[in-house]
N, C-alpha and C positions, 0 to 999 in steps of 0.2 A: 633639740629641735631638728638639727641637721640629720640625725639618725632617723627620725620619723619621716622627714621629707625623702630621704634616700629609700627608706622602706616602701613608702607610697609609690615612688617612681618605679622601683623594682616590681612591685605588685601590678602597677598599670602596664608595664612592659610585658609582664607574664600574661596578663589578661588579653592584651592586644595580640600576642603571638598565638594564644589559644583560640581567639576569634578567627584569625587567619587560618589556622589548622582546621577548625570546624567548618569554615566556609569551603575550603578545598575538599574536605571529606564529603560534604553535602553535594558539591558539584560532581565529584567522582561517583557517588551513589546514584545521583540523578542520571548521569550518562549511562551507567550500567543498567538502570531500570529502563531507560529509553531503548537501549540496544535489545534488552530482553523482550520488550513490548513489540518492537519491530520484527524480531524473529518470530514471535507468536503470530503477528499479523501476516507475515509472509507464508507461514504454514497454513493459515486459514485461506489465503489467496490461492495457494496451490490446491487445497481441498476443493474450493469452489470451482477452479478450473477443471479438476478431475471429474467432479460431479456433472459439470456442464457437458464435458466430452462424453461421459457415460450416458447421460440422458439423450444426447443427440444420436449416439450410436444405437441405443435401444429404439428410439423413434424411427430411425431409418429401417430397422428390421422389424418394425411393429407388426406388419402382416404375418411374418413368420412366427412371431412370439404370441400372437393372439391377445386375449383380454389380460392375461397375467403379465404380459410384457408391457401393456399400456399402463397397468396399475404400478408396475415397477418403475416405469419412467416417471409417473406422477409422484411416486414416493421419493425418488431421487431428486426431482425438482423441488419438492417440499423441503427436503433437507438443505438443498442449496439456498432456497429463499430464507430459511431460518438462519443460516450462517451469514447471509447478507444483512438480515435484520440485526443480528448481533453486532456486526461491524457498524451499522448505522447508529446503533445506540452509543457507540464510541465516536460518533461523528466522522466515520470513515465511509466514503461512498465511491462508487465507480466513477472514474474520471471520464467526463464527457468530452469527446473530441469535437471541438467547435469548428463550425464552418467547413468541415470535411477536409481541412488542411493539416498536415503533420507539422508539428513544431518540435524543436529539439528539447524544449523544457518538458513536454508532456508525452512524447512518443519516441519509440525506438523502431526504426524501419528495419524489418527483417527480410523484406523482399520488395523488388520493384518490378513493374510490368509496363509495357508500352500501352498507351491509349491516346491516339491522336486527337480525339475529340475533347480530352480533358487536359487541364494544365498540370505541370509537374507538381509534385507533393500532395496531390489530391489523394485522399485515403480511399482505397478500394475495398479494404476489408480490415477488421480488427481481429487479429489472431488471438491475443490475450488482452483483456481489459486492464487498464491502469486503475490505481486507487489513490484517493487524496484524503488527507486528514483535514476536514473543513475547520475544525477548532484551531488548528495550528497553521492552516493555510500552507500545507506542505505535501508535496507529492511523495507517496510511499512506494509506489511502483509505477513506472511508465507503461503506457499502453504499447503493445507490440502490434505494428501495423504493416499492411502491404500498401504501397503507394504507386502513383504514376510516375514514370520517368521516361520521357520521350527523348529520342536521340537528337 
């Protein structure tokens, strides 16, 4: 009888160790998957930024480029919108900067300018948009902004 009890105790201990090992492995794989997903999203963010810049550049030179330039700008914008829709399907949207004030949680200030008529930390321009994962309520990339800083 004691042999059976000892055997069962040993088996239970073995199963418990294996459960802990499997849980650790599952957490490790989830962390790796999340890191790979974030790297992919960052690549898409960079592509959207590049397409936005390209479209703006083409539009500025629109008169020089004629109809083909306008078509090209439209095509670039269509690709950009498709990428943004793909992100939205994953519940990732551009971060809206609320109330025109920069916060440390949502923004990285890349430049400041004086503007006596506005209070400090007022956002003058968004250099690069930020993105938020709405499903996980997590900021994936902070917005890069230019804000007011008065002396």
